[in-house]
N, C-alpha and C positions, 0 to 999 in steps of 0.2 A: 504494500500500500504506500503510495507516494502522491505528492501534488503534481498534477499534470499541467500542461500548458494552458488548457482551457480554464482550469481552476485558478491558476495564477492570474490569468488575464481578467477573470471575473472579479477576483478580489481587488486587483489594481483598479479596474474600471469603477467599481462601486465605492471603494475607499477613497479613491483619488489621491493625489500626492500633495502634501503640504510641507513646505520647507520650514514653516514656523508652527509651533505648537498652538493649539486652539482648544477651547472648552467643548464639552459634549453639547451637540446642537439641541438635544431635548431638554437639558437642565441648565445650560449655560454655566456649568461648573465642572467638577471632576466627573469622570476621568478626562484628563487632558490628553490630546492625541497629536501625533506628529508622523511625518513620513506617510506610509500607507496603512494607517490605522494603528500604529504602535501606541500603547498606553503605558507600557512598562518595558524598559530597556533589558537587553540580555543579562545585565548585572543584577536585575531585580528592582532597580530604582524606578520609581514612578516618574512619568513625564511631567514636567512642570511648565507653567506658562513662560513665554519669552525664550524658549529654546529653539534652536535651528538645526537643520540637517541637510545633507545632500541627497539627491535622488538615489545614489548608490548606497548610502547608509540606510535609507528608508527601505529599499528592496532587501538589503541584508537582514534588517530587523524583521521584516515580514517573513522571510524564509526561516529565520531562526525560530520565530514563534510557532510557525507551522511544524517545523521538523522536531523541535525540542519539547513543545507543549501539546499542540493539537494532535498530531499523528500518534504519539505513544498512547494517549488516552483514547483516541478514536479506535485504534486497533484492539483495545481491550473491550470496547462496547459492541463492535460489529461481529456477528456470529456466522456470517455467510459470505460467499463470494459476491463481490460487486463489480460493476463495470468501472472503468476509469472515470467516466462522466458522473456516475453516482458518487464515487469517492470525491471527485472535485467539488460537486455540489454540497456534499456534507462538510468538507473542509471549509468551504466559503461560509456556510452556515455557522460552524463552530468558531471560526475566526471572528465572526461578527457577534454571535450570541453567547458563545462560550460552550465548552464541552459539557459543563455541568447541566446546562439547560437541555442539551440533547439527551443526556443520560436519563432524564425524567420525562421524556416526551413520547407521545404517541407516534411521532415521526420515527423514532428509533424502534419502537415495538413493531410497527408495520414493516419497516425495512428489514428487520431481522426475521420477520415472518414471511418475507418474500412477496408481500403485497405492495408492490412498487407503485402501482397507479394510486392506491389509497394513500400510501406514504407521501407521494409527491404533493398531494393536496394539503398535507400538514405544514409544508413550508409556509403557505399563505397565512397561517394563523400567527406567525411571528413577525408582525409588521408594526408593532407598537414600541415606543420608548417613553418611559415615564407615564405610561397609561394612555398616550396619545398615538393615533394612527399617523405614521410618517410616510409621506409619498415615496421618499427614497428607499425606505425599507420595503414598502410594497413592491416597488420595481425590482429590488434585489431578490426578494423571495420569489417573484414570478420568474426571474432569470434562473435562479437555482432550481426551481421546479422544472423548467424547460430543459435545463442541462441534465438533470436527474433522469428525465424520461427519454433522452436521446439514445 
């Protein structure tokens, strides 16, 4: 199990690149984000306001988070063979929502049961931040669903 090109591009497209740290759009506070969605550096230190990075650093931090945090946890949760597109969609979901949320989700239950059409619809339930429907999250979940079903 690894991050494929489609998954990487999906994350990059929806996270966007920011050379300057910024507050969470839903709360206008923590977690602060930089690069391609980094909220915590590989050292474990939280991103703070008024920090900067290069695009190369941002991509390295994204890959580190996926390879060192998301993938090891995802591998423990998934009990069946998946296509690369399904893996990429789930990695994007976990990068954005957290593996902990996936671990308690109907999305995971249905995926592990091989009910992929039903599982794909579960992505769409995860479009809120701070209790508010976010257009960007809705678009992202639709893209993850589409990739999952390819």
